[in-house]
C-alpha positions in Angstrom: -1.3 10.0 40.1 2.4 10.4 39.3 5.8 9.4 40.4 9.2 10.7 39.6 12.2 8.6 38.7 15.8 9.5 38.1 16.8 7.9 34.8 19.8 7.9 32.6 17.8 8.9 29.6 19.4 8.2 26.2 19.8 10.9 23.6 19.9 8.4 20.7 17.5 9.2 17.9 16.0 5.7 18.0 14.2 4.2 21.1 16.4 2.1 23.4 15.0 -1.4 23.9 16.2 -1.3 27.5 14.4 2.0 28.3 10.9 0.8 29.1 12.0 -2.2 31.2 13.8 0.2 33.5 10.4 1.2 34.9 8.0 -0.8 37.1 6.0 -3.0 34.8 3.8 -3.6 33.0 4.6 -0.4 31.2 2.6 1.4 28.5 3.4 4.4 26.4 1.1 7.3 25.4 1.5 9.9 22.7 -0.8 12.3 20.8 -0.8 13.7 17.3 -2.6 16.9 16.2 -1.9 19.7 18.6 -0.8 22.1 15.9 -3.3 21.8 13.1 -6.1 24.3 12.5 -8.6 21.5 11.6 -9.5 18.1 12.7 -9.4 16.3 16.1 -6.4 15.5 18.3 -5.7 11.8 18.4 -3.9 9.8 21.1 -2.8 6.3 21.4 -1.6 4.0 24.2 0.6 0.9 23.7 1.8 -1.9 25.9 4.3 -4.3 24.4 3.8 -7.7 26.0 6.9 -9.6 27.1 6.1 -12.4 24.7 6.3 -10.0 21.8 9.2 -7.8 22.8 11.8 -9.8 20.7 10.0 -9.6 17.4 12.3 -8.1 14.8 9.9 -5.4 13.6 10.2 -3.5 16.9 13.7 -2.5 15.8 12.1 -0.4 13.1 9.7 1.4 15.5 10.7 5.0 16.1 9.2 8.5 16.2 6.4 8.5 13.6 7.7 11.7 12.0 10.9 9.9 11.1 9.2 7.2 9.1 7.8 7.2 5.6 4.0 6.9 5.2 4.5 3.4 3.8 6.6 2.3 6.7 4.1 3.8 9.2 1.2 1.9 7.6 3.1 -1.4 7.7 4.1 -0.9 11.4 0.6 0.2 12.2 -0.7 -3.2 11.4 2.1 -5.0 13.1 1.8 -3.0 16.3 -1.9 -3.7 16.5 -1.4 -7.4 15.9 1.3 -7.9 18.6 0.6 -5.2 21.3 -2.1 -4.1 23.6 -3.3 -0.7 22.4 -6.0 1.9 22.6 -6.7 4.8 20.2 -9.0 7.7 21.0 -9.6 11.3 20.0 -11.0 14.6 21.2 -13.2 16.4 18.7 -12.9 19.9 17.4 -15.8 21.0 19.7 -14.0 19.6 22.7 -10.7 21.3 21.7 -12.5 24.6 21.4 -14.2 24.1 24.7 -11.3 22.9 26.9 -8.2 24.2 25.0 -5.8 22.0 23.0 -3.5 21.0 25.8 -6.4 19.7 28.0 -8.0 18.0 25.0 -4.7 16.3 24.2 -4.4 15.0 27.8 -8.1 13.9 27.8 -7.5 12.0 24.6 -4.6 10.2 26.3 -6.9 9.2 29.2 -9.5 7.9 26.7 -6.8 5.9 24.8 -5.6 4.3 28.1 -9.2 3.4 28.9 -9.7 1.9 25.4 -6.5 -0.3 25.6 -7.2 -3.9 24.6 -5.2 -6.9 23.6 -5.7 -9.5 21.0 -6.4 -13.2 21.8 -6.4 -15.7 18.9 -9.7 -17.4 18.4 -11.1 -20.1 16.1 -14.3 -18.2 15.9 -15.0 -15.3 13.4 -14.3 -12.0 14.9 -17.4 -10.2 16.2 -18.1 -6.8 14.7 -17.5 -5.0 18.0 -14.6 -3.6 20.0 -13.8 -2.1 23.3 -11.6 0.4 21.5 -12.7 3.9 21.0 -12.2 3.3 17.2 -14.5 0.5 15.9 -13.0 -2.2 13.6 -15.2 -1.1 10.7 -13.6 2.4 10.9 -11.9 3.0 7.4 -8.7 4.0 9.1 -8.1 0.4 10.1 -7.1 -2.4 7.8 -7.7 -6.1 8.0 -10.4 -8.3 9.6 -8.7 -11.2 11.4 -10.2 -13.8 13.7 -8.9 -12.3 16.9 -10.9 -11.4 19.9 -10.2 -8.1 21.7 -10.0 -8.4 25.5 -9.1 -6.0 28.3 -5.4 -5.3 28.6 -3.6 -6.0 31.9 -3.5 -3.3 34.5 -0.4 -1.1 34.0 2.1 -0.3 36.7 3.6 2.7 34.8 2.4 4.9 32.0 5.1 6.7 30.1 3.9 10.0 28.7 5.5 11.8 25.8 6.1 15.4 26.8 6.3 17.3 30.1 2.7 17.1 31.2 0.6 14.0 32.0 -3.2 13.4 32.4 -4.3 13.8 36.0 -6.8 10.9 36.1 -4.9 7.8 34.9 -5.3 4.9 37.3 -1.5 4.2 37.5 1.7 6.1 38.2 2.9 8.2 35.3 6.3 9.4 34.1 6.7 12.3 31.6 9.4 11.7 29.1 10.5 14.7 27.0 11.0 13.6 23.4 9.8 10.2 24.6 9.1 9.0 21.1 12.8 8.9 20.5 13.5 7.1 23.7 10.7 4.7 24.5 9.5 1.9 22.1 6.0 2.0 23.6 5.7 5.7 23.2 7.1 5.5 19.6 4.6 2.8 18.8 1.8 5.0 20.2 3.0 7.9 18.0 2.7 5.6 14.9 -0.8 4.5 15.8 -2.0 8.0 16.6 -0.4 9.5 13.4 -1.7 6.9 11.0 -5.2 7.1 12.5 -5.3 10.9 12.3 -3.8 11.1 8.8 -6.4 8.6 7.5 -9.1 10.7 9.0 -7.8 13.9 7.4 -7.5 12.2 4.0 -11.1 11.1 4.3 -12.3 14.6 5.3 -10.3 16.1 2.4 -12.7 14.4 0.0 -15.5 16.6 1.2 -13.4 19.7 1.5 -10.8 19.4 -1.4 -9.8 23.1 -1.5 -7.9 22.9 1.8 -5.4 20.3 0.9 -5.9 18.2 4.0 -4.7 15.1 2.2 -1.3 16.7 2.1 -1.1 19.1 5.0 -3.3 17.1 7.5 -4.9 20.3 8.7 -1.6 22.1 9.6 -1.3 25.8 8.6 0.4 25.2 5.2 0.2 28.1 2.7 -2.4 26.3 0.5 -4.5 25.7 3.6 -4.3 29.4 4.7 -5.1 30.6 1.2 -8.2 28.3 1.1 -9.3 29.8 4.4 -9.0 33.3 2.9 -11.0 32.3 -0.1 -13.6 30.0 1.3 -13.6 30.6 5.1 -13.6 27.9 7.8 -15.4 24.6 7.7 -17.2 22.8 10.5 -13.9 20.9 11.1 -11.8 24.0 11.8 -10.9 24.9 15.4 -12.6 28.3 16.0 -10.5 28.8 19.2 -7.3 29.0 17.1 -6.2 32.5 16.1 -6.0 32.0 12.3 -9.6 30.6 12.3 -10.8 33.5 14.5 -9.2 36.0 12.0 -10.7 34.1 9.0 -14.2 34.3 10.6 -13.7 38.0 11.4 -12.6 38.8 7.9 -15.6 37.1 6.4 -17.8 39.0 8.8 -16.5 42.3 7.3 -17.4 41.3 3.8 
């Protein structure tokens, strides 16, 4: 389900606070991280900024996750989760190899939308459960507050970073090229997705230290490629990607 809209899209490097309100609301933004790496899942996030939270000062700092330091991303990660409706989801390496990376990225977005929840303050201890695709005990998340997660309101528009959108979202969609530099909700989604995936790769690097994933996050950096040559692929490598195919073929010749 999709709609087209003629918009005077800003070319500023930071998101325009008036961009999202220009679409029928409620509006959410979706972004993914991890299409280019040779290892690890692709992670997507969906964020809706409630009207009651839109004027909080920290939103002025929210921008494309690639333009933020790790420390800034971690701080904004917690603030976004505390003040926005959000969902975070992933597609595994096996799913990437089965359906291709583009389709896996779009499928992860669909899962993130379906997982979107909002926080409601409660005087009761938070239950150890969540409607999110990522459980609260997941080590990629910080904090344990006394909020209850409830279903987010139905969206009227989903803004998608890039030029292709999932086919099965239950609301109209609008593709926004370089959306993480234009839409605050997309930029916020990019932060949630990147922090989540980076934490995952740092955790995986402890079991596979030779590949340098704590620094390259699975991307084809020289140290990663050299480790592939010396040690071959791991179960977390994407065997449908050419460098992994070549590494497997080379080891088969030895």
